[in-house]
DRENVEX-546805 format. One record per residue (C-alpha): x, y, z; residue number from 1. Coordinates in steps of 0.25 Angstrom, whole numbers. Example, Ala and Ser with C-alpha at 12.3 -4.5 7.8 and 13.67 -1.06 7.14 Angstrom:
REM residues 2
<X = 49 | Y = -18 | Z = 31 | resi = 1>
<X = 55 | Y = -4 | Z = 29 | resi = 2>
This chain:
REM residues 174
<X = 44 | Y = -9 | Z = -44 | resi = 1>
<X = 31 | Y = -12 | Z = -37 | resi = 2>
<X = 23 | Y = -23 | Z = -41 | resi = 3>
<X = 9 | Y = -20 | Z = -47 | resi = 4>
<X = 0 | Y = -31 | Z = -39 | resi = 5>
<X = -13 | Y = -33 | Z = -35 | resi = 6>
<X = -14 | Y = -29 | Z = -21 | resi = 7>
<X = -17 | Y = -42 | Z = -11 | resi = 8>
<X = -27 | Y = -39 | Z = -1 | resi = 9>
<X = -22 | Y = -49 | Z = 11 | resi = 10>
<X = -24 | Y = -53 | Z = 25 | resi = 11>
<X = -12 | Y = -56 | Z = 34 | resi = 12>
<X = -14 | Y = -70 | Z = 32 | resi = 13>
<X = -12 | Y = -70 | Z = 17 | resi = 14>
<X = 2 | Y = -62 | Z = 17 | resi = 15>
<X = 12 | Y = -71 | Z = 9 | resi = 16>
<X = 26 | Y = -66 | Z = 8 | resi = 17>
<X = 30 | Y = -56 | Z = -5 | resi = 18>
<X = 15 | Y = -51 | Z = -6 | resi = 19>
<X = 14 | Y = -36 | Z = -12 | resi = 20>
<X = 3 | Y = -26 | Z = -14 | resi = 21>
<X = -2 | Y = -30 | Z = 0 | resi = 22>
<X = -15 | Y = -25 | Z = 6 | resi = 23>
<X = -18 | Y = -31 | Z = 21 | resi = 24>
<X = -24 | Y = -24 | Z = 33 | resi = 25>
<X = -21 | Y = -28 | Z = 47 | resi = 26>
<X = -19 | Y = -24 | Z = 61 | resi = 27>
<X = -6 | Y = -20 | Z = 69 | resi = 28>
<X = -5 | Y = -29 | Z = 80 | resi = 29>
<X = 9 | Y = -27 | Z = 86 | resi = 30>
<X = 20 | Y = -18 | Z = 82 | resi = 31>
<X = 35 | Y = -21 | Z = 85 | resi = 32>
<X = 47 | Y = -11 | Z = 91 | resi = 33>
<X = 52 | Y = -4 | Z = 82 | resi = 34>
<X = 66 | Y = -7 | Z = 77 | resi = 35>
<X = 76 | Y = -2 | Z = 68 | resi = 36>
<X = 81 | Y = -5 | Z = 56 | resi = 37>
<X = 93 | Y = 0 | Z = 45 | resi = 38>
<X = 91 | Y = 1 | Z = 33 | resi = 39>
<X = 99 | Y = -9 | Z = 24 | resi = 40>
<X = 98 | Y = 0 | Z = 10 | resi = 41>
<X = 103 | Y = 15 | Z = 17 | resi = 42>
<X = 105 | Y = 13 | Z = 32 | resi = 43>
<X = 92 | Y = 19 | Z = 36 | resi = 44>
<X = 86 | Y = 17 | Z = 51 | resi = 45>
<X = 73 | Y = 12 | Z = 49 | resi = 46>
<X = 62 | Y = 8 | Z = 61 | resi = 47>
<X = 52 | Y = -6 | Z = 60 | resi = 48>
<X = 41 | Y = -12 | Z = 67 | resi = 49>
<X = 35 | Y = -27 | Z = 64 | resi = 50>
<X = 20 | Y = -24 | Z = 64 | resi = 51>
<X = 11 | Y = -36 | Z = 68 | resi = 52>
<X = -2 | Y = -34 | Z = 60 | resi = 53>
<X = -14 | Y = -45 | Z = 59 | resi = 54>
<X = -27 | Y = -46 | Z = 52 | resi = 55>
<X = -37 | Y = -58 | Z = 52 | resi = 56>
<X = -29 | Y = -66 | Z = 46 | resi = 57>
<X = -14 | Y = -65 | Z = 52 | resi = 58>
<X = -2 | Y = -56 | Z = 58 | resi = 59>
<X = 9 | Y = -52 | Z = 49 | resi = 60>
<X = 22 | Y = -41 | Z = 52 | resi = 61>
<X = 22 | Y = -30 | Z = 47 | resi = 62>
<X = 34 | Y = -21 | Z = 47 | resi = 63>
<X = 32 | Y = -6 | Z = 47 | resi = 64>
<X = 45 | Y = 3 | Z = 44 | resi = 65>
<X = 47 | Y = 18 | Z = 50 | resi = 66>
<X = 35 | Y = 27 | Z = 48 | resi = 67>
<X = 26 | Y = 14 | Z = 45 | resi = 68>
<X = 28 | Y = 12 | Z = 60 | resi = 69>
<X = 20 | Y = 22 | Z = 65 | resi = 70>
<X = 9 | Y = 19 | Z = 56 | resi = 71>
<X = 3 | Y = 7 | Z = 63 | resi = 72>
<X = -3 | Y = 5 | Z = 78 | resi = 73>
<X = -5 | Y = -9 | Z = 83 | resi = 74>
<X = -19 | Y = -12 | Z = 83 | resi = 75>
<X = -23 | Y = -5 | Z = 71 | resi = 76>
<X = -28 | Y = -9 | Z = 57 | resi = 77>
<X = -20 | Y = -5 | Z = 44 | resi = 78>
<X = -22 | Y = -8 | Z = 29 | resi = 79>
<X = -9 | Y = -11 | Z = 22 | resi = 80>
<X = -8 | Y = -9 | Z = 7 | resi = 81>
<X = 2 | Y = -14 | Z = -3 | resi = 82>
<X = 10 | Y = -20 | Z = 8 | resi = 83>
<X = 18 | Y = -33 | Z = 5 | resi = 84>
<X = 23 | Y = -46 | Z = 11 | resi = 85>
<X = 37 | Y = -49 | Z = 13 | resi = 86>
<X = 46 | Y = -59 | Z = 22 | resi = 87>
<X = 56 | Y = -55 | Z = 33 | resi = 88>
<X = 64 | Y = -65 | Z = 38 | resi = 89>
<X = 54 | Y = -75 | Z = 31 | resi = 90>
<X = 42 | Y = -69 | Z = 38 | resi = 91>
<X = 32 | Y = -61 | Z = 31 | resi = 92>
<X = 28 | Y = -46 | Z = 34 | resi = 93>
<X = 20 | Y = -37 | Z = 28 | resi = 94>
<X = 27 | Y = -26 | Z = 23 | resi = 95>
<X = 21 | Y = -11 | Z = 21 | resi = 96>
<X = 33 | Y = -8 | Z = 11 | resi = 97>
<X = 34 | Y = 7 | Z = 2 | resi = 98>
<X = 22 | Y = 4 | Z = -4 | resi = 99>
<X = 14 | Y = 1 | Z = 5 | resi = 100>
<X = 2 | Y = 8 | Z = 14 | resi = 101>
<X = -4 | Y = 5 | Z = 26 | resi = 102>
<X = -15 | Y = 13 | Z = 34 | resi = 103>
<X = -26 | Y = 11 | Z = 43 | resi = 104>
<X = -37 | Y = 2 | Z = 39 | resi = 105>
<X = -50 | Y = 4 | Z = 37 | resi = 106>
<X = -55 | Y = -6 | Z = 47 | resi = 107>
<X = -47 | Y = -13 | Z = 59 | resi = 108>
<X = -44 | Y = -27 | Z = 60 | resi = 109>
<X = -50 | Y = -33 | Z = 73 | resi = 110>
<X = -45 | Y = -46 | Z = 74 | resi = 111>
<X = -32 | Y = -50 | Z = 71 | resi = 112>
<X = -26 | Y = -65 | Z = 67 | resi = 113>
<X = -13 | Y = -65 | Z = 76 | resi = 114>
<X = -13 | Y = -81 | Z = 75 | resi = 115>
<X = -6 | Y = -82 | Z = 60 | resi = 116>
<X = 8 | Y = -72 | Z = 59 | resi = 117>
<X = 10 | Y = -73 | Z = 45 | resi = 118>
<X = 24 | Y = -67 | Z = 50 | resi = 119>
<X = 27 | Y = -80 | Z = 58 | resi = 120>
<X = 27 | Y = -89 | Z = 46 | resi = 121>
<X = 41 | Y = -89 | Z = 38 | resi = 122>
<X = 43 | Y = -89 | Z = 24 | resi = 123>
<X = 52 | Y = -95 | Z = 16 | resi = 124>
<X = 61 | Y = -82 | Z = 8 | resi = 125>
<X = 64 | Y = -90 | Z = -5 | resi = 126>
<X = 63 | Y = -77 | Z = -15 | resi = 127>
<X = 72 | Y = -66 | Z = -16 | resi = 128>
<X = 69 | Y = -56 | Z = -26 | resi = 129>
<X = 66 | Y = -64 | Z = -35 | resi = 130>
<X = 73 | Y = -77 | Z = -31 | resi = 131>
<X = 77 | Y = -88 | Z = -21 | resi = 132>
<X = 88 | Y = -84 | Z = -11 | resi = 133>
<X = 101 | Y = -91 | Z = -13 | resi = 134>
<X = 107 | Y = -85 | Z = 1 | resi = 135>
<X = 122 | Y = -93 | Z = 1 | resi = 136>
<X = 118 | Y = -107 | Z = -4 | resi = 137>
<X = 117 | Y = -103 | Z = -21 | resi = 138>
<X = 130 | Y = -102 | Z = -29 | resi = 139>
<X = 140 | Y = -90 | Z = -28 | resi = 140>
<X = 135 | Y = -79 | Z = -39 | resi = 141>
<X = 141 | Y = -82 | Z = -51 | resi = 142>
<X = 144 | Y = -97 | Z = -49 | resi = 143>
<X = 129 | Y = -103 | Z = -53 | resi = 144>
<X = 126 | Y = -112 | Z = -65 | resi = 145>
<X = 116 | Y = -98 | Z = -71 | resi = 146>
<X = 128 | Y = -89 | Z = -70 | resi = 147>
<X = 138 | Y = -100 | Z = -75 | resi = 148>
<X = 129 | Y = -100 | Z = -89 | resi = 149>
<X = 127 | Y = -87 | Z = -89 | resi = 150>
<X = 144 | Y = -84 | Z = -91 | resi = 151>
<X = 144 | Y = -97 | Z = -101 | resi = 152>
<X = 132 | Y = -89 | Z = -109 | resi = 153>
<X = 141 | Y = -77 | Z = -113 | resi = 154>
<X = 131 | Y = -68 | Z = -102 | resi = 155>
<X = 138 | Y = -55 | Z = -105 | resi = 156>
<X = 136 | Y = -50 | Z = -91 | resi = 157>
<X = 145 | Y = -63 | Z = -87 | resi = 158>
<X = 133 | Y = -71 | Z = -82 | resi = 159>
<X = 129 | Y = -73 | Z = -68 | resi = 160>
<X = 122 | Y = -62 | Z = -60 | resi = 161>
<X = 126 | Y = -50 | Z = -67 | resi = 162>
<X = 118 | Y = -37 | Z = -67 | resi = 163>
<X = 105 | Y = -44 | Z = -75 | resi = 164>
<X = 105 | Y = -35 | Z = -87 | resi = 165>
<X = 103 | Y = -40 | Z = -98 | resi = 166>
<X = 97 | Y = -53 | Z = -94 | resi = 167>
<X = 92 | Y = -60 | Z = -103 | resi = 168>
<X = 94 | Y = -51 | Z = -116 | resi = 169>
<X = 107 | Y = -51 | Z = -124 | resi = 170>
<X = 119 | Y = -41 | Z = -123 | resi = 171>
<X = 113 | Y = -34 | Z = -137 | resi = 172>
<X = 101 | Y = -30 | Z = -129 | resi = 173>
<X = 107 | Y = -24 | Z = -122 | resi = 174>
């Protein structure tokens, strides 16, 4: 399910929400105290810390999970390959992710720009999995004009928000 995108060689200042396949070199400036979180999926417990990392253009927060916590040390420089960016409570985060690899960098970063914290900038969360979030302000499910239109056209699924199978096909094709 991963997309084949060209790697993006980026600096901290160039990071934007929803970037994929990001390659970046940074220095670890500080690491928060470890905290425990419980997975909503399976109830397992994980340790997480927020590492503030920087380069010559700015700083960003990198959440480190479980084993990745021991892989970094404050003051050391690392190279992240195949990372991605996302938002946590409207603030930018640089994530290692399942397919990302973090290793010591070949060259140290001596000076960093701590004045440009790209994680402090609030971003608007306008899209969620391909569409805008509706929250509680939209019409109830099955009661929008589009849904009524589907029922009026004799849609075999009964219209509305069915399972999505057969969308755009006639019943003879299935």
